[in-house]
N, C-alpha and C positions, 0 to 999 in steps of 0.2 A: 479552483471552485469556480464553476461556470453555471450559467442557467439550463444548459443542455448537455448532454453527453455525447461527445463528439470525438473522432479520433484525435484531432488535435489537443483535446484535453488530457487524454490518456498518454499520448507520446510526450507532451509537456511535463506531464507528472513523472514519467519515467526517466526522462533526460534530467530532471531536477535531482531525483534519486541517484542515478549514476554519477552526476557532476559531484554530488555531496559524498557519497560513499566510495567512489572509484575501485569498483571490484577488480580483483586481480585475476579472477578465474571466470569461467563461464557460468551464467546464472540462468535458472529456470523462473519463468514468469508465469505464474498460475493466473487465469483470467475465467470470466463466465463467457457466454455465448454471445455477448452484445456484437453488433455488426462493426463497431469500432475495432474489435480485436481481429477481426476476419479480414480487414482492408488492406490493400497493397501497400499503403503507406506503413501500416502497423509492421506487417512482415518485413519490409525492406528495413525499417529502422531496428528491429530485433536482429535481423542478420548482421546489419553493419555495426552493431555493439556488442556481439557475441552474447545474445540473449536467446533462449531457447523458450518458445511460446508453448505452455501447456494448456489445452482446453479440453476438458472433459466432454462425454456426450451429454445430451440433454436429460436433466433428471439425476445426473450423477455428481453430487456435490463434493465427494471426497478429495478432488484435486484442489479445490478452493476452501477447504476446511479452515485453514488458518486465516484466511482474508475474511472469511464468513465470522469467525470468532472475533476477529479484531473489530469488526463494524458492530458487532453485538455489544462488546465492552464499550466502545465509543458511545453507542446510544444510550447504554445503561449508566455509564459513570460520568458522561460528560454533557450531552446534549439533550436528553430527555427532559421535558418540562422546561426547557429553556426557550425564550422567543428572542430571536436577536433582531435589532432593528434595522441593520444593514447587512449585506452580503459580506462586507469587508469585517465587520465585527465578527461574524460566524467563522470567516475564514481565519482570523487571528486567534481566536479561540480554540478552534480545532488544531491549529498549528502548535499552539502552546501546549495543549494536552500531549500530542505527539511528541514533539520535538524537545521542549524545553522543561516542562514541568513534571511529566509524570510516565506515560507510556513506555517510552524507550529508555528513560534514565532511571527510573525507580521501581515502576510495577513489576512484580515478581511473575514469571510465567512458568507455568507448570511443565509445560514441554519443553523448557530450557534448563530443567533441573532446579527450578525456584529461584532463578536469578534474571535480572533485567536483560534486555537486549543488548543494551551497551556493555554490561559486565560480561555477558556471554561471548560477544565478539572480542573484547579485550583479551579473555582467557584463551581465545583460540588463535590468536597471533603469534 
């Protein structure tokens, strides 16, 4: 979480996800049309880590529907009406929601057959 959306931010976030998840197969990465996703650094990073960038044309949100749904849930279930005193407190709270407390471990997802992402992934191994 940084004050501006730069290519370093998205590359760092994706690197953290790769390090934690260690995918064994190629991965499709959906994004919007932000300039950070069109940068040479982003394209090279994706190629070197077996990632296939997917960016739909302007006005077509279907490729990014899962991400849009996630951010909608995050806003409704966690950060709406909260005021964080520092960026670090906000970062810790969002991390808790996603990784430790709820979203990936407990929250049931209709597009995964009513199970959490962690349970779905364990069942597919």
